[in-house]
C-alpha positions as CSV (number, residue, x, y, z in Angstrom):
1,M,-0.7,-6.5,-7.1
2,I,2.2,-3.6,-8.8
3,T,5.4,-5.9,-9.4
4,E,8.5,-3.9,-9.6
5,K,8.5,-3.9,-13.2
6,D,5.5,-2.2,-13.9
7,L,7.3,0.7,-11.2
8,K,10.1,1.0,-13.2
9,E,8.1,1.4,-16.3
10,A,6.1,4.6,-14.7
11,I,9.4,5.6,-13.1
12,A,10.7,6.0,-16.8
13,E,7.7,7.3,-18.3
14,C,7.6,10.5,-15.7
15,Q,11.8,10.7,-16.2
16,G,10.8,11.1,-19.8
17,T,8.1,13.9,-19.5
18,R,9.2,16.7,-21.2
19,N,8.7,20.0,-18.9
20,P,7.3,17.8,-15.7
21,N,4.7,19.8,-13.6
22,A,4.1,19.2,-9.6
23,N,2.0,16.0,-10.3
24,T,4.7,14.8,-12.5
25,C,6.9,15.0,-9.6
26,I,4.6,13.7,-7.2
27,K,3.9,10.4,-9.2
28,L,7.9,9.9,-9.3
29,A,8.7,10.3,-5.7
30,S,5.8,8.2,-4.9
31,Y,6.9,5.5,-7.1
32,Y,10.2,5.8,-5.9
33,A,9.0,5.5,-2.5
34,I,6.7,2.3,-3.3
35,L,9.9,0.5,-4.9
36,D,12.3,1.2,-2.0
37,H,9.7,-0.6,0.3
38,M,9.3,-3.5,-2.1
39,K,12.8,-4.2,-1.9
40,E,12.9,-4.3,2.2
41,E,11.8,-7.4,3.4
42,P,8.7,-6.7,5.5
43,N,9.2,-7.2,9.5
44,Y,5.6,-6.9,10.8
45,S,5.4,-7.8,14.3
46,F,2.3,-7.6,16.5
47,A,2.4,-6.2,20.5
48,S,-0.1,-10.1,21.2
49,E,0.5,-12.0,18.0
50,P,-3.0,-12.2,16.2
51,T,-4.0,-15.7,15.2
52,G,-6.4,-17.3,13.2
53,Q,-9.1,-16.5,10.5
54,V,-10.6,-13.8,9.6
55,S,-14.1,-14.6,9.5
56,Y,-15.5,-10.6,9.0
57,D,-18.1,-10.2,6.2
58,S,-19.4,-7.0,5.2
59,G,-20.6,-8.5,1.9
60,S,-18.1,-6.5,0.3
61,A,-15.5,-7.8,-2.3
62,F,-13.0,-6.9,0.1
63,S,-14.7,-8.9,2.8
64,D,-15.2,-11.9,0.2
65,A,-11.2,-11.7,-0.1
66,I,-9.9,-11.8,3.5
67,R,-12.4,-14.3,4.8
68,G,-10.6,-17.6,6.0
69,K,-7.3,-15.7,5.2
70,D,-5.0,-15.4,8.6
71,I,-4.9,-12.3,10.3
72,S,-1.4,-11.7,10.2
73,Y,-1.4,-12.1,6.7
74,V,-4.2,-9.6,6.0
75,L,-3.2,-6.9,8.9
76,S,0.1,-7.1,6.8
77,V,-1.2,-6.5,3.1
78,I,-3.5,-3.6,5.0
79,D,-0.1,-1.7,6.6
80,E,1.3,-1.8,3.5
81,L,-1.5,-0.3,1.9
82,M,-1.6,2.8,4.5
83,D,1.9,3.5,3.5
84,T,1.5,3.8,0.0
85,L,-1.6,6.0,1.0
86,Q,0.0,8.0,3.1
87,V,2.7,9.3,0.5
88,L,-0.3,9.6,-2.5
89,S,-3.1,10.8,-0.3
90,P,-2.2,12.2,2.8
91,K,-5.7,13.6,3.3
92,L,-6.8,9.9,3.2
93,Y,-4.7,8.7,5.2
94,N,-5.1,10.7,7.7
95,A,-8.9,10.7,7.7
96,T,-8.8,6.6,8.1
97,M,-5.6,7.0,10.9
98,D,-8.5,9.5,12.7
99,R,-11.3,6.7,12.2
100,L,-8.9,4.2,13.8
């Protein structure tokens, strides 16, 4: 998990870049967006509150990590990931949303 300290170090590195290019600016904007998002208290709500534990098993490392976890917690982590993905890789975000 990315910590606030990690983000602040990455921001300082971008700000210290001599002759920043577009990629540096995109990274800096992303780091600030993630940092702002981390400071907010998450307010996750569901139309019908899912309950229970995840039983999904595809044999992947992901399914191993979520198996037995509370579905609300898993969805909140995925929601945070999607917010970050929307900033860092809009094409991948849109492709994923289209699949859903």
